[in-house]
C-alpha positions in Angstrom: 22.1 14.4 -19.7 22.2 11.3 -17.5 21.7 10.8 -13.8 23.4 8.5 -11.3 21.6 5.4 -10.1 23.3 4.6 -6.8 23.0 1.0 -5.5 21.0 0.1 -3.6 19.6 3.4 -2.5 18.6 6.2 -4.8 18.7 9.9 -3.8 15.6 12.0 -3.6 14.2 13.7 -6.7 13.1 17.2 -7.7 10.3 17.7 -10.2 11.1 19.7 -13.2 8.6 20.8 -15.9 7.9 18.2 -18.7 10.3 15.6 -17.2 10.5 13.2 -14.4 14.1 14.1 -13.6 15.7 13.2 -10.3 18.5 15.3 -9.0 20.9 12.8 -7.6 24.0 13.5 -5.4 27.4 13.2 -7.0 29.2 9.9 -6.5 32.2 10.2 -8.7 34.5 7.2 -8.6 32.0 5.1 -6.9 32.0 1.6 -8.5 28.4 1.1 -7.4 27.1 3.9 -9.6 25.3 3.5 -12.9 24.3 6.5 -15.1 20.7 6.3 -16.1 18.9 8.7 -18.4 15.9 10.7 -17.1 12.4 9.6 -18.0 10.5 12.2 -20.0 7.0 13.1 -18.9 6.0 15.0 -22.1 7.7 15.7 -25.4 8.0 19.0 -27.3 6.3 19.3 -30.7 9.6 18.7 -32.6 11.2 16.3 -30.0 12.1 12.8 -31.2 10.6 9.8 -29.6 12.3 8.5 -26.5 14.9 5.9 -27.5 16.5 2.9 -25.8 18.6 3.4 -22.7 22.1 2.1 -23.0 22.4 1.6 -19.3 21.2 -1.3 -17.2 20.6 -1.2 -13.4 22.2 -4.4 -12.1 21.1 -4.0 -8.5 17.6 -3.9 -7.0 16.1 -0.5 -6.7 15.5 1.0 -3.3 11.7 0.8 -3.9 11.8 -3.0 -4.3 13.6 -3.3 -0.9 11.2 -0.8 0.8 8.1 -2.7 -0.5 9.6 -6.0 0.6 9.0 -7.5 -2.9 11.2 -10.5 -2.3 8.9 -11.7 0.5 5.6 -10.6 -1.2 6.4 -12.4 -4.4 6.9 -15.7 -2.6 3.1 -15.5 -1.9 1.9 -13.9 -5.2 3.3 -12.7 -8.5 0.1 -11.4 -10.0 -0.6 -14.4 -12.3 -4.0 -14.4 -13.9 -4.7 -10.7 -13.2 -4.9 -8.0 -15.9 -3.8 -4.4 -15.2 -4.9 -1.7 -17.6 -2.4 1.1 -18.1 -4.1 4.3 -19.3 -1.2 6.5 -20.2 1.1 7.2 -23.1 0.9 3.7 -24.4 3.0 0.6 -23.7 5.6 -0.7 -26.1 4.9 -4.3 -26.8 8.5 -5.0 -27.8 10.1 -4.5 -24.3 11.7 -7.8 -23.3 10.7 -7.7 -19.6 7.0 -7.4 -20.7 7.2 -9.7 -23.7 4.0 -11.7 -24.3 2.0 -10.0 -21.7 0.9 -6.7 -23.3 -2.4 -6.3 -25.2 -2.5 -2.9 -26.8 -5.7 -1.3 -27.9 -6.3 1.6 -30.3 -2.7 2.1 -31.3 -1.4 2.1 -27.7 1.3 -0.5 -28.6 3.5 2.4 -29.6 4.9 4.7 -26.9 6.7 7.7 -28.2 7.1 9.3 -24.8 8.0 6.2 -22.7 6.0 7.1 -19.5 3.4 4.4 -20.0 6.0 1.8 -20.7 8.0 2.9 -17.6 4.8 2.6 -15.5 4.0 -0.8 -16.9 7.5 -1.9 -16.0 7.0 -0.8 -12.4 3.7 -2.8 -12.3 4.7 -6.0 -14.1 8.3 -6.1 -15.5 9.8 -9.6 -15.2 13.4 -9.8 -14.0 16.0 -10.3 -16.6 19.5 -11.7 -16.6 22.0 -9.1 -15.6 19.4 -6.8 -14.1 18.2 -6.4 -10.5 15.0 -4.6 -11.5 11.6 -6.2 -11.3 8.0 -5.0 -11.3 5.7 -5.5 -8.3 3.6 -8.2 -10.1 5.9 -9.7 -12.7 3.4 -12.3 -13.9 0.4 -9.9 -14.4 -0.9 -9.1 -17.9 -1.1 -5.6 -19.2 -3.8 -3.9 -21.3 -2.4 -0.7 -22.9 -4.7 2.2 -23.6 -4.0 5.8 -24.6 -4.9 8.6 -22.1 -2.7 11.2 -23.9 -1.7 12.3 -27.4 1.6 11.1 -28.9 3.4 14.0 -27.1 2.2 12.9 -23.6 -0.5 15.6 -23.1 -3.5 14.0 -21.4 -7.1 14.8 -21.8 -10.2 14.0 -19.6 -12.0 12.5 -22.6 -9.1 10.2 -23.5 -8.6 9.0 -19.9 -12.4 8.5 -19.3 -12.6 6.4 -22.5 -9.6 4.4 -21.5 -11.1 3.6 -18.1 -14.4 2.5 -19.6 -12.7 0.4 -22.3 -10.4 -1.2 -19.7 -13.4 -2.1 -17.6 -15.2 -3.6 -20.6 -12.2 -5.7 -21.4 -12.1 -7.2 -18.0 -9.2 -5.4 -16.4 -9.3 -6.0 -12.6 -7.0 -3.1 -11.9 -6.9 0.1 -13.9 -3.9 2.4 -13.5 -4.2 6.0 -14.7 -0.9 7.8 -15.2 -2.0 11.4 -14.9 -3.6 13.8 -12.5 -6.0 16.1 -14.3 -7.4 19.4 -12.8 -10.4 19.2 -15.2 -13.0 16.6 -16.2 -14.6 16.0 -12.9 -18.0 14.8 -14.2 -16.8 12.5 -16.9 -13.9 11.0 -14.9 -16.1 10.5 -11.9 -18.7 8.7 -14.1 -15.9 6.6 -15.7 -14.6 5.6 -12.2 -18.2 4.6 -11.2 -18.5 2.6 -14.4 -15.3 0.7 -13.6 -16.5 0.1 -10.0 -19.7 -1.4 -11.3 -17.6 -3.9 -13.2 -15.4 -4.7 -10.2 -12.3 -2.9 -11.4 -10.1 -1.0 -9.0 -8.9 2.4 -10.4 -5.6 3.6 -9.0 -4.5 7.2 -9.8 -2.0 9.8 -8.6 -3.2 12.4 -6.1 -0.8 15.0 -7.5 0.8 15.8 -10.9 4.4 14.8 -11.5 5.2 18.2 -12.8 3.6 21.5 -13.5 4.3 24.0 -16.3 4.7 27.8 -15.7 1.2 28.3 -17.2 -0.3 26.0 -14.5 1.2 28.0 -11.6 -1.0 30.3 -9.7 -0.5 33.9 -8.7 3.1 34.6 -7.5 4.1 31.2 -8.7 2.0 29.3 -6.3 1.6 25.6 -6.9 -1.9 24.3 -7.8 -3.5 22.3 -5.0 -6.2 20.2 -6.7 -8.5 18.5 -6.6 -7.2 16.1 -9.3 -9.2 13.6 -11.3 -9.8 10.7 -11.4 -8.0 10.4 -8.1 -10.6 12.5 -6.2 -13.5 10.5 -7.5 -15.3 8.1 -5.1 -13.9 4.6 -5.0 -10.6 5.6 -6.7 -7.4 4.8 -4.7 -5.5 8.0 -4.7 -1.7 7.7 -4.2 1.1 10.1 -3.4 4.9 9.5 -3.6 7.7 9.4 -1.1 11.4 9.0 -1.6 14.3 7.0 -0.2 14.6 9.3 2.8 10.9 8.8 3.6 9.6 12.2 2.6 8.3 13.8 -0.6 10.5 15.8 -2.9 11.0 19.4 -1.7 9.5 21.0 -4.8 6.8 18.4 -5.6 3.3 19.7 -6.4 1.0 19.4 -3.4 -1.1 16.2 -3.2 -4.9 16.4 -2.8 -6.3 14.1 -0.2 -4.2 11.0 -0.9 -5.4 7.7 0.5 -2.1 5.9 0.4 1.6 6.7 -0.2 4.2 4.5 -2.0 7.7 4.8 -3.3 7.8 7.3 -6.2 11.0 9.2 -6.2 14.1 8.0 -8.0 12.3 5.1 -9.5 14.0 2.8 -12.0 12.2 1.0 -14.8 12.3 0.1 -18.4 12.1 2.4 -21.4 10.0 2.1 -24.6 12.8 0.1 -26.4 15.4 -2.4 -25.4 16.4 -3.8 -22.0 18.0 -0.6 -20.6 16.6 1.5 -17.8 15.4 5.0 -17.1 15.1 6.9 -13.8 12.1 9.1 -12.9 10.0 10.5 -10.1 6.4 11.5 -9.3 3.1 10.5 -7.8 2.2 8.7 -11.0 5.0 6.2 -10.4 3.9 5.6 -6.8 0.4 4.9 -8.2 2.0 2.4 -10.6 3.6 0.4 -7.8 0.3 0.5 -5.9 -1.5 -0.9 -8.9 1.0 -3.7 -9.0 0.3 -4.5 -5.3 -3.4 -4.6 -6.0 -2.7 -7.1 -8.7 -0.8 -9.3 -6.2 -3.8 -9.2 -3.8 -6.3 -10.0 -6.6 -4.3 -12.9 -7.8 -3.9 -14.4 -4.3 -7.5 -13.7 -3.3 -9.5 -14.0 -6.5 -12.8 -13.9 -4.7 -12.2 -10.4 -3.3 -14.0 -7.4 -4.8 -12.2 -4.3 -6.0 -13.5 -2.4 -2.9 -12.3 -5.2 -0.6 -8.8 -5.1 -2.3 -8.6 -1.3 -1.8 -9.7 -1.7 1.9 -7.1 -4.4 2.4 -4.3 -2.3 1.0 -5.3 0.6 3.3 -5.9 -1.6 6.4 -2.5 -3.2 6.2 -0.5 -0.1 5.3 2.3 1.2 7.5 1.1 4.0 9.8 2.3 7.4 8.7 0.9 10.9 8.0 -0.3 9.2 4.8 -0.4 5.4 5.3 2.4 3.6 3.4 1.9 0.7 1.1 2.9 -2.7 2.4 2.3 -5.5 -0.2 3.6 -8.3 2.1 1.2 -7.3 4.9 -1.7 -7.0 2.4 -1.0 -10.6 1.4 -0.3 -12.1 4.8 -1.9 -10.2 7.7 -5.5 -9.3 7.0 -8.0 -12.2 7.6 -10.0 -13.8 4.9 -13.3 -12.4 3.7 -16.1 -13.2 6.2 -13.7 -13.5 9.1 -13.8 -11.0 11.9 -11.0 -8.6 12.1 -9.9 -9.9 15.6 -10.9 -13.0 17.5 -13.2 -11.9 20.4 -12.6 -13.9 23.6 -15.6 -16.0 24.7 -17.4 -14.5 27.7 -16.6 -16.0 31.0 -19.2 -18.4 32.4 -19.9 -18.5 36.1 -22.2 -21.2 37.7 -25.4 -20.1 39.3 -25.0 -19.3 43.0 -25.8 -22.3 45.3 -28.6 -22.2 47.9 -27.1 -20.6 51.0 -29.6 -22.2 53.5 -27.7 -25.5 54.0 -24.4 -23.6 54.3 -25.8 -21.3 57.0 -27.1 -24.3 59.0 -23.8 -26.1 58.8 -22.0 -23.0 60.1 -24.4 -22.7 63.0 -24.0 -26.3 64.0 -20.2 -26.1 63.8 -20.2 -22.9 66.0 -22.4 -24.6 68.6 -20.2 -27.6 68.7 -17.1 -25.5 69.2 -18.7 -23.6 72.1 -19.6 -26.9 73.8 -16.0 -28.1 73.4 -14.6 -24.9 74.9 -17.1 -25.1 77.8 -16.1 -28.7 78.7 -12.5 -27.8 78.6 -13.0 -24.9 81.0 -15.1 -27.1 83.4 -12.4 -29.8 83.3 -9.8 -27.2 84.6 -12.0 -25.5 87.2 -14.0 -28.3 88.9 -11.0 -30.2 90.5 -9.6 -27.0 92.0 -13.0 -26.1 93.4 -13.5 -29.4 95.2 -10.0 -29.2 96.7 -10.8 -25.8 98.3 -14.4 -26.9 99.4 -15.6 -24.2 97.0 -14.2 -21.4 99.2 -13.2 -18.1 97.4 -9.4 -17.5 96.9 -7.5 -16.2 99.9 -9.6 -18.1 102.5 -8.3 -21.3 104.2 -10.6 -24.3 104.6 
């Protein structure tokens, strides 16, 4: 089954078990519609590996426009920064990632396709005939397995992937899954990465839940999720083209940041075609790409400072929204104050008031003398003329 990719805006998505499938409004007869296959999240035991998509999205995705990538990429394209993708693997043969993927431990094969899709959101380079680009299209990718070949994650695999990525010098570590177990080992792995100045970015909610994961009366689980809930990890939740999360999305647990994550378009594990998918993991992928842009443009910044910058320059909302362009252009350099403080006004010391008071007294006395002389000049001639007799008496 395929879903419609509507240019330039994609409709909101609805999470379904084991897939990242968006439910998109019908647009029959619209020449601006391209049918894209849904991105699998996991595969059944007997399911074949995800193949190449035969469809290509020729226009830019709504997420690229929302994030302002055309402006942000004029400042930075992520060159020189390595982003680790701890997920289902990353296919090294994808043209838009060609020459920039280093796969460890067999992670160069991606049967599911989720890791390759996320890597495309992070770093896919634009190709002729396609409008799709990753956030940091010149960043390098280290691929590590956080799941088995069916896409089922484990805390042990993810923790090992985080530690290995940090040892291999990754500056940003993307984790593609939200786990409800593994608190101790994933918290320790995140701390290990922080000690090596690597920023871990992870989803604050799962992309989908199975029936077995639902609570009593079918209630959605509420977290916490790991490694997103660990100290120092940037926890990310998704929103869609309409600005809100999908109606049936699993609840997020204490997200730090939100980013586009519904109806996302990216590459598959083979060929140049595109898939469409939704979930907090895809929002985390875009955020990891934005972190790569900042680390490339400000190589002296620490992982903690990069995280703080992304948060400080985010767009105000219930959960602050990622703004890569602002992160690159607004926040002052390290060591500068957040805002220039005006210099305090300087007033001269008060002058000695003694001379001033004497001058005022002299001026007042002089004025009184002038007024007295003027009055005498008017009165004396009349007094002499009347021989100083009072008024009403004749001389």
